[in-house]
Each structure stands twice: as C-alpha cells, then as structure tokens.
C-alpha positions as CSV (number, residue, x, y, z in Angstrom):
1,M,117.5,108.5,66.5
2,S,120.5,110.2,67.9
3,E,124.1,108.9,67.7
4,E,124.5,108.8,71.5
5,S,122.3,108.1,74.5
6,R,122.8,108.2,78.2
7,I,121.5,105.8,80.9
8,T,121.8,106.8,84.5
9,I,121.7,103.9,86.9
10,G,119.2,104.1,89.8
11,N,117.1,101.7,91.8
12,K,115.7,99.5,89.0
13,P,116.8,95.9,88.6
14,I,119.8,95.3,86.4
15,A,117.7,93.4,83.9
16,D,115.7,96.6,83.2
17,Y,118.8,98.5,82.2
18,I,119.9,95.6,79.9
19,V,116.6,95.7,78.1
20,S,116.8,99.5,77.8
21,I,120.3,99.2,76.3
22,A,119.2,96.5,73.8
23,I,116.2,98.6,72.8
24,L,118.3,101.7,72.2
25,F,120.8,99.7,70.1
26,N,117.9,98.3,68.1
27,Q,116.5,101.8,67.5
28,G,119.8,102.8,65.9
29,V,121.8,104.4,68.7
30,K,125.5,103.8,68.1
31,R,126.9,104.8,71.5
32,I,125.5,104.5,75.0
33,I,127.0,106.0,78.2
34,I,126.2,104.1,81.4
35,K,126.5,106.4,84.4
36,G,126.6,105.4,88.0
37,K,126.9,107.8,90.9
38,G,127.9,107.1,94.5
39,D,126.7,103.7,95.7
40,K,125.4,103.0,92.1
41,I,128.9,102.8,90.7
42,S,129.2,99.0,91.2
43,K,125.7,98.5,89.7
44,A,126.8,100.4,86.6
45,V,129.7,98.1,86.3
46,A,127.4,95.1,86.8
47,V,125.1,96.4,84.0
48,Y,128.1,96.7,81.6
49,N,129.3,93.2,82.4
50,A,125.8,91.8,81.9
51,V,125.4,93.6,78.6
52,R,128.9,92.4,77.5
53,D,128.1,88.8,78.5
54,R,124.8,88.9,76.5
55,M,125.9,90.8,73.4
56,G,129.5,89.6,73.2
57,D,131.3,90.8,70.1
58,V,128.5,93.1,69.0
59,I,129.6,95.8,71.4
60,K,133.0,97.3,72.4
61,L,134.1,99.2,75.5
62,E,135.0,102.6,74.1
63,N,135.8,104.6,77.2
64,V,135.6,104.6,81.0
65,R,135.7,107.9,82.9
66,I,135.8,108.3,86.6
67,G,135.6,111.4,88.7
68,S,133.7,113.5,91.2
69,E,131.0,116.1,90.7
70,D,129.6,118.7,93.1
71,R,126.1,117.9,94.2
72,R,124.6,120.5,96.6
73,G,128.0,121.3,98.1
74,K,129.0,117.6,98.4
75,L,131.4,115.7,96.2
76,V,129.8,112.6,94.7
77,S,132.0,110.0,92.8
78,F,130.8,108.7,89.4
79,I,131.7,106.4,86.6
80,E,130.8,106.7,83.0
81,I,131.1,103.6,80.9
82,T,130.8,104.2,77.1
83,I,129.9,101.3,74.9
84,E,129.5,101.3,71.2
85,K,127.6,98.9,68.9
86,L,129.9,97.5,66.2
87,I,127.4,95.9,63.8
C-alpha cells in the first residue's frame, strides 16, 4: 500500500470516514490527508476530532493547510488536515 492516502469529505456520515481512515491505517498507510471544501470544511474538522478521540496517541496531527482553489471560475475555500500513524 502507498505511504499516503487522501480522503475528500462529502455527504457521507462522519462514522463512514472514521471507518475508512481506520481501514487505511490497518492496510499500512502511514499518512492520510483529510480534505474538506466549501461547506464541508467543518465536517473535515469534525472527522479529524472524532479520529483523534478514538485513536488517541496512535496518530499525530502533522499539518493543516488552508486556502482557496479555482473551481469553474469560482474560488472555493478548502482545508487539508494531514494525520500520521505513529505505531
């Protein structure tokens, strides 16, 4: 499995993203980027907080990146939260 994986937050329940992250870590992925765009930014933060609460010291927050990207001529804000598995 690759060293890094990316999860883009959409309309699924937060629990689905938590399960996906746990599966990726169990498959050997070391680093996961959680990305939320527009109105999904707060949901991306909620996913990170839920993962941190459940996994505790097994993961660490590596980086948080915020910005805007051009989507069909319109600027859309985003957040990328990078987490890393320590063990």
